[in-house]
BALOBA-1460 file (C-alpha; in Angstrom, 3 decimals):
// residues 238
<rec num="1" residu="m" x="107.107" y="101.258" z="78.328"/>
<rec num="2" residu="v" x="104.713" y="103.185" z="76.564"/>
<rec num="3" residu="r" x="103.535" y="101.350" z="73.124"/>
<rec num="4" residu="a" x="103.922" y="102.805" z="70.091"/>
<rec num="5" residu="g" x="101.211" y="104.787" z="68.546"/>
<rec num="6" residu="r" x="99.494" y="105.415" z="72.066"/>
<rec num="7" residu="h" x="98.455" y="109.388" z="72.669"/>
<rec num="8" residu="v" x="99.895" y="110.779" z="75.944"/>
<rec num="9" residu="v" x="99.358" y="114.387" z="77.125"/>
<rec num="10" residu="v" x="101.730" y="116.063" z="79.245"/>
<rec num="11" residu="i" x="99.803" y="118.597" z="80.925"/>
<rec num="12" residu="g" x="103.191" y="121.038" z="82.023"/>
<rec num="13" residu="g" x="105.569" y="119.452" z="79.481"/>
<rec num="14" residu="t" x="107.094" y="122.236" z="78.083"/>
<rec num="15" residu="k" x="110.052" y="122.068" z="80.670"/>
<rec num="16" residu="g" x="111.519" y="120.414" z="83.746"/>
<rec num="17" residu="l" x="110.229" y="116.539" z="84.619"/>
<rec num="18" residu="g" x="107.389" y="117.244" z="82.411"/>
<rec num="19" residu="f" x="109.390" y="117.634" z="79.143"/>
<rec num="20" residu="e" x="111.589" y="114.462" z="79.744"/>
<rec num="21" residu="v" x="108.568" y="112.430" z="79.983"/>
<rec num="22" residu="a" x="107.559" y="113.583" z="76.767"/>
<rec num="23" residu="k" x="111.177" y="112.969" z="75.176"/>
<rec num="24" residu="a" x="110.682" y="109.579" z="76.815"/>
<rec num="25" residu="c" x="107.250" y="108.617" z="75.176"/>
<rec num="26" residu="v" x="108.119" y="109.773" z="71.741"/>
<rec num="27" residu="r" x="111.647" y="107.814" z="72.123"/>
<rec num="28" residu="q" x="109.217" y="104.948" z="72.432"/>
<rec num="29" residu="g" x="107.308" y="106.001" z="69.235"/>
<rec num="30" residu="a" x="104.169" y="107.934" z="71.257"/>
<rec num="31" residu="r" x="102.086" y="110.562" z="70.175"/>
<rec num="32" residu="v" x="102.806" y="113.597" z="72.162"/>
<rec num="33" residu="t" x="100.981" y="116.163" z="73.181"/>
<rec num="34" residu="i" x="102.436" y="118.800" z="75.553"/>
<rec num="35" residu="t" x="101.203" y="122.057" z="77.318"/>
<rec num="36" residu="g" x="102.291" y="125.258" z="78.647"/>
<rec num="37" residu="r" x="100.719" y="128.290" z="79.322"/>
<rec num="38" residu="d" x="102.010" y="130.148" z="75.801"/>
<rec num="39" residu="e" x="101.139" y="128.301" z="73.048"/>
<rec num="40" residu="a" x="103.871" y="129.632" z="70.866"/>
<rec num="41" residu="y" x="106.492" y="128.287" z="73.418"/>
<rec num="42" residu="a" x="104.716" y="125.168" z="73.710"/>
<rec num="43" residu="k" x="104.832" y="124.330" z="69.993"/>
<rec num="44" residu="a" x="108.289" y="125.586" z="69.732"/>
<rec num="45" residu="r" x="109.195" y="122.504" z="72.228"/>
<rec num="46" residu="a" x="107.137" y="120.377" z="70.664"/>
<rec num="47" residu="s" x="109.297" y="120.941" z="67.629"/>
<rec num="48" residu="e" x="112.567" y="119.764" z="69.303"/>
<rec num="49" residu="l" x="111.070" y="116.198" z="69.853"/>
<rec num="50" residu="g" x="110.244" y="115.974" z="66.371"/>
<rec num="51" residu="e" x="106.773" y="115.331" z="64.290"/>
<rec num="52" residu="l" x="105.124" y="113.141" z="66.767"/>
<rec num="53" residu="a" x="104.691" y="116.152" z="69.445"/>
<rec num="54" residu="t" x="102.071" y="118.820" z="69.107"/>
<rec num="55" residu="g" x="102.377" y="121.631" z="71.304"/>
<rec num="56" residu="a" x="99.170" y="123.742" z="72.913"/>
<rec num="57" residu="e" x="98.134" y="125.824" z="75.193"/>
<rec num="58" residu="c" x="96.705" y="125.257" z="78.509"/>
<rec num="59" residu="e" x="96.029" y="126.854" z="82.143"/>
<rec num="60" residu="l" x="94.851" y="124.790" z="84.525"/>
<rec num="61" residu="t" x="93.111" y="127.697" z="86.222"/>
<rec num="62" residu="d" x="91.165" y="128.210" z="83.090"/>
<rec num="63" residu="w" x="88.475" y="125.772" z="82.784"/>
<rec num="64" residu="d" x="87.703" y="126.845" z="79.044"/>
<rec num="65" residu="s" x="91.235" y="126.414" z="77.552"/>
<rec num="66" residu="l" x="91.054" y="122.705" z="79.348"/>
<rec num="67" residu="e" x="88.153" y="122.202" z="77.397"/>
<rec num="68" residu="r" x="90.006" y="123.666" z="74.477"/>
<rec num="69" residu="l" x="92.621" y="121.311" z="74.904"/>
<rec num="70" residu="f" x="90.850" y="118.054" z="74.995"/>
<rec num="71" residu="e" x="87.530" y="119.056" z="72.716"/>
<rec num="72" residu="n" x="89.563" y="118.226" z="69.484"/>
<rec num="73" residu="m" x="91.660" y="115.174" z="70.411"/>
<rec num="74" residu="d" x="90.060" y="111.835" z="68.576"/>
<rec num="75" residu="v" x="91.651" y="109.728" z="72.062"/>
<rec num="76" residu="v" x="93.721" y="110.106" z="74.986"/>
<rec num="77" residu="d" x="95.695" y="107.040" z="76.138"/>
<rec num="78" residu="h" x="97.925" y="108.262" z="78.758"/>
<rec num="79" residu="l" x="97.339" y="111.986" z="81.037"/>
<rec num="80" residu="v" x="100.455" y="112.885" z="83.003"/>
<rec num="81" residu="l" x="99.874" y="116.472" z="85.123"/>
<rec num="82" residu="t" x="103.010" y="117.747" z="86.036"/>
<rec num="83" residu="a" x="102.174" y="121.303" z="86.003"/>
<rec num="84" residu="l" x="103.659" y="123.501" z="89.032"/>
<rec num="85" residu="d" x="103.815" y="126.717" z="90.289"/>
<rec num="86" residu="r" x="106.399" y="126.942" z="92.727"/>
<rec num="87" residu="d" x="105.059" y="129.478" z="95.781"/>
<rec num="88" residu="f" x="107.991" y="129.913" z="98.129"/>
<rec num="89" residu="n" x="105.470" y="130.996" z="101.036"/>
<rec num="90" residu="t" x="105.777" y="130.795" z="104.877"/>
<rec num="91" residu="i" x="103.257" y="131.015" z="107.331"/>
<rec num="92" residu="k" x="105.284" y="133.568" z="108.901"/>
<rec num="93" residu="d" x="104.795" y="135.927" z="105.829"/>
<rec num="94" residu="f" x="101.909" y="134.116" z="104.230"/>
<rec num="95" residu="r" x="100.968" y="135.767" z="101.187"/>
<rec num="96" residu="p" x="97.092" y="133.540" z="101.130"/>
<rec num="97" residu="d" x="96.567" y="134.734" z="97.784"/>
<rec num="98" residu="d" x="99.486" y="133.467" z="95.893"/>
<rec num="99" residu="c" x="98.680" y="130.518" z="97.862"/>
<rec num="100" residu="a" x="95.036" y="130.280" z="97.043"/>
<rec num="101" residu="r" x="96.160" y="130.487" z="93.144"/>
<rec num="102" residu="t" x="98.981" y="127.587" z="93.315"/>
<rec num="103" residu="s" x="96.446" y="125.437" z="95.401"/>
<rec num="104" residu="l" x="93.933" y="125.713" z="93.258"/>
<rec num="105" residu="m" x="95.797" y="125.103" z="89.948"/>
<rec num="106" residu="k" x="97.312" y="121.881" z="91.475"/>
<rec num="107" residu="t" x="93.996" y="120.496" z="93.267"/>
<rec num="108" residu="v" x="90.923" y="121.645" z="91.275"/>
<rec num="109" residu="g" x="92.854" y="122.456" z="88.284"/>
<rec num="110" residu="y" x="94.163" y="118.643" z="88.000"/>
<rec num="111" residu="a" x="90.668" y="117.346" z="88.794"/>
<rec num="112" residu="t" x="89.198" y="119.394" z="85.750"/>
<rec num="113" residu="a" x="91.825" y="118.122" z="83.362"/>
<rec num="114" residu="v" x="90.843" y="114.683" z="84.228"/>
<rec num="115" residu="h" x="86.965" y="115.604" z="84.020"/>
<rec num="116" residu="k" x="87.839" y="117.339" z="80.711"/>
<rec num="117" residu="a" x="89.334" y="114.335" z="78.993"/>
<rec num="118" residu="l" x="87.312" y="111.468" z="80.099"/>
<rec num="119" residu="p" x="85.163" y="110.993" z="77.680"/>
<rec num="120" residu="k" x="88.330" y="111.325" z="75.062"/>
<rec num="121" residu="f" x="89.994" y="108.060" z="77.487"/>
<rec num="122" residu="s" x="90.425" y="104.770" z="75.559"/>
<rec num="123" residu="d" x="89.387" y="101.450" z="77.569"/>
<rec num="124" residu="d" x="92.770" y="101.157" z="79.088"/>
<rec num="125" residu="a" x="93.533" y="104.854" z="79.473"/>
<rec num="126" residu="s" x="95.757" y="105.811" z="82.521"/>
<rec num="127" residu="v" x="96.428" y="108.881" z="84.638"/>
<rec num="128" residu="v" x="99.584" y="110.065" z="86.572"/>
<rec num="129" residu="m" x="99.610" y="113.143" z="88.576"/>
<rec num="130" residu="f" x="102.886" y="114.287" z="90.311"/>
<rec num="131" residu="s" x="102.718" y="114.877" z="93.897"/>
<rec num="132" residu="g" x="105.864" y="115.358" z="95.850"/>
<rec num="133" residu="l" x="107.964" y="114.723" z="98.720"/>
<rec num="134" residu="s" x="107.182" y="118.159" z="100.796"/>
<rec num="135" residu="m" x="104.126" y="116.676" z="101.746"/>
<rec num="136" residu="w" x="105.933" y="114.788" z="104.658"/>
<rec num="137" residu="r" x="109.201" y="116.059" z="104.586"/>
<rec num="138" residu="p" x="108.461" y="119.918" z="104.089"/>
<rec num="139" residu="v" x="111.453" y="122.238" z="102.324"/>
<rec num="140" residu="p" x="111.751" y="125.950" z="103.692"/>
<rec num="141" residu="g" x="108.992" y="127.985" z="102.241"/>
<rec num="142" residu="s" x="107.240" y="124.723" z="101.306"/>
<rec num="143" residu="t" x="104.140" y="125.551" z="103.187"/>
<rec num="144" residu="t" x="101.915" y="125.730" z="99.899"/>
<rec num="145" residu="i" x="103.099" y="122.901" z="98.201"/>
<rec num="146" residu="s" x="103.345" y="120.651" z="100.925"/>
<rec num="147" residu="m" x="99.503" y="121.476" z="101.229"/>
<rec num="148" residu="a" x="98.899" y="120.626" z="97.687"/>
<rec num="149" residu="n" x="100.888" y="117.812" z="97.408"/>
<rec num="150" residu="a" x="99.095" y="115.904" z="99.775"/>
<rec num="151" residu="g" x="95.734" y="116.997" z="98.278"/>
<rec num="152" residu="i" x="97.065" y="114.864" z="95.170"/>
<rec num="153" residu="i" x="97.146" y="111.722" z="97.060"/>
<rec num="154" residu="g" x="93.282" y="112.280" z="98.096"/>
<rec num="155" residu="l" x="92.569" y="112.879" z="94.539"/>
<rec num="156" residu="v" x="94.097" y="109.878" z="93.388"/>
<rec num="157" residu="n" x="92.403" y="107.881" z="95.823"/>
<rec num="158" residu="s" x="89.055" y="109.235" z="94.618"/>
<rec num="159" residu="l" x="89.793" y="108.728" z="91.175"/>
<rec num="160" residu="a" x="90.554" y="105.155" z="91.286"/>
<rec num="161" residu="v" x="87.629" y="104.422" z="92.652"/>
<rec num="162" residu="e" x="85.264" y="106.713" z="90.345"/>
<rec num="163" residu="i" x="86.638" y="106.579" z="86.998"/>
<rec num="164" residu="p" x="87.368" y="102.614" z="86.418"/>
<rec num="165" residu="p" x="88.570" y="101.094" z="83.910"/>
<rec num="166" residu="v" x="91.049" y="104.263" z="83.647"/>
<rec num="167" residu="r" x="93.809" y="103.567" z="86.147"/>
<rec num="168" residu="v" x="94.833" y="106.576" z="88.269"/>
<rec num="169" residu="n" x="98.501" y="106.798" z="89.969"/>
<rec num="170" residu="a" x="100.602" y="109.581" z="91.622"/>
<rec num="171" residu="i" x="104.320" y="109.507" z="91.419"/>
<rec num="172" residu="t" x="106.016" y="111.492" z="94.417"/>
<rec num="173" residu="p" x="109.706" y="112.322" z="93.493"/>
<rec num="174" residu="g" x="112.297" y="113.807" z="96.370"/>
<rec num="175" residu="v" x="114.822" y="116.012" z="95.913"/>
<rec num="176" residu="v" x="115.502" y="115.525" z="92.315"/>
<rec num="177" residu="t" x="119.259" y="116.420" z="91.186"/>
<rec num="178" residu="g" x="119.659" y="117.793" z="88.009"/>
<rec num="179" residu="t" x="116.761" y="120.109" z="88.005"/>
<rec num="180" residu="a" x="116.271" y="124.310" z="87.849"/>
<rec num="181" residu="a" x="114.629" y="123.821" z="91.462"/>
<rec num="182" residu="v" x="117.558" y="121.991" z="93.160"/>
<rec num="183" residu="d" x="120.784" y="123.198" z="90.906"/>
<rec num="184" residu="g" x="119.077" y="127.178" z="91.002"/>
<rec num="185" residu="a" x="118.520" y="127.244" z="94.648"/>
<rec num="186" residu="d" x="119.814" y="129.727" z="97.129"/>
<rec num="187" residu="q" x="122.085" y="128.861" z="100.182"/>
<rec num="188" residu="v" x="119.827" y="128.034" z="102.273"/>
<rec num="189" residu="r" x="118.095" y="125.396" z="100.416"/>
<rec num="190" residu="s" x="121.217" y="124.130" z="98.520"/>
<rec num="191" residu="d" x="122.227" y="123.093" z="102.283"/>
<rec num="192" residu="w" x="119.211" y="121.443" z="103.216"/>
<rec num="193" residu="f" x="119.233" y="119.213" z="99.853"/>
<rec num="194" residu="e" x="122.713" y="118.437" z="100.643"/>
<rec num="195" residu="a" x="121.381" y="117.576" z="104.297"/>
<rec num="196" residu="m" x="118.842" y="115.468" z="102.630"/>
<rec num="197" residu="r" x="121.037" y="114.160" z="100.247"/>
<rec num="198" residu="q" x="123.340" y="112.654" z="103.097"/>
<rec num="199" residu="r" x="120.678" y="111.264" z="104.747"/>
<rec num="200" residu="t" x="119.670" y="108.790" z="102.119"/>
<rec num="201" residu="p" x="120.788" y="105.366" z="102.322"/>
<rec num="202" residu="a" x="122.782" y="105.252" z="99.406"/>
<rec num="203" residu="k" x="124.026" y="108.953" z="99.828"/>
<rec num="204" residu="r" x="122.516" y="110.062" z="96.597"/>
<rec num="205" residu="l" x="119.240" y="111.928" z="95.053"/>
<rec num="206" residu="p" x="117.329" y="110.736" z="92.450"/>
<rec num="207" residu="t" x="117.753" y="111.984" z="88.569"/>
<rec num="208" residu="a" x="115.294" y="113.001" z="85.972"/>
<rec num="209" residu="e" x="116.166" y="109.748" z="84.628"/>
<rec num="210" residu="d" x="114.648" y="107.891" z="87.426"/>
<rec num="211" residu="i" x="111.415" y="109.798" z="87.713"/>
<rec num="212" residu="t" x="110.919" y="109.513" z="83.934"/>
<rec num="213" residu="a" x="111.140" y="105.559" z="84.424"/>
<rec num="214" residu="s" x="108.944" y="105.625" z="87.442"/>
<rec num="215" residu="v" x="106.510" y="107.460" z="84.989"/>
<rec num="216" residu="m" x="106.624" y="104.956" z="82.412"/>
<rec num="217" residu="l" x="106.256" y="102.203" z="85.001"/>
<rec num="218" residu="l" x="103.149" y="103.647" z="85.816"/>
<rec num="219" residu="l" x="101.413" y="104.648" z="82.724"/>
<rec num="220" residu="d" x="101.747" y="100.981" z="80.971"/>
<rec num="221" residu="c" x="101.798" y="98.345" z="83.660"/>
<rec num="222" residu="p" x="97.978" y="97.603" z="83.941"/>
<rec num="223" residu="g" x="98.567" y="96.107" z="88.010"/>
<rec num="224" residu="i" x="99.283" y="99.277" z="89.338"/>
<rec num="225" residu="n" x="96.153" y="101.272" z="90.240"/>
<rec num="226" residu="g" x="95.196" y="104.026" z="93.327"/>
<rec num="227" residu="a" x="99.046" y="103.744" z="93.891"/>
<rec num="228" residu="n" x="101.579" y="106.265" z="95.263"/>
<rec num="229" residu="l" x="105.042" y="105.735" z="93.979"/>
<rec num="230" residu="v" x="108.040" y="107.355" z="96.007"/>
<rec num="231" residu="v" x="110.973" y="107.656" z="93.904"/>
<rec num="232" residu="d" x="113.353" y="109.641" z="96.783"/>
<rec num="233" residu="a" x="116.426" y="107.064" z="96.913"/>
<rec num="234" residu="g" x="114.781" y="105.884" z="100.053"/>
<rec num="235" residu="m" x="115.214" y="109.596" z="101.603"/>
<rec num="236" residu="h" x="111.552" y="109.107" z="103.256"/>
<rec num="237" residu="l" x="113.232" y="106.362" z="105.885"/>
<rec num="238" residu="a" x="115.846" y="108.393" z="107.012"/>
């Protein structure tokens, strides 16, 4: 649980799992800033969450936008990094420019966001970064994101040692049912997702609610630091 009055910044919080995390924080009485690439859209989405939420523009490959995001904040108690470009890229038809853009965003961009937020962190602040199971179990076309997700774990390990007392953790969701990436997948990927569901011990996939509850744990539990919480319904065991 995130304590009431705390300030949570969710980069990539205008849609998907990021928006669900922001919604959960507001329900618990926290102040939330959600960001997206389009300021008007970010503010519109924040208005859906009520007066505890604020929307702001942020582009993880634009270092100046990250500077502007944090410069007027009084304090950052929790920083959640969920932003993701889904680059469907294979080695056979590899597009290096697309790979470079996505990789830059999810590695250097995440690190730069923490760098810019550092002066505003409270004494018991925490950071949660989203990785993904594709680093261990590649999805068709996941060449780029498999690499980037693996890089997040190295970044978490480094930051947990480098910036105490700020805690830094990762969450690694599996295939999350009810998300656009799963529900809107083409037939090839849908078949793959179903095969993965069948391989999980309980024959189920995690839900957005499962991921949100896990993020809340990482944000507020002082005993968890430098961890990678895998929330995949046991898929990695199969």
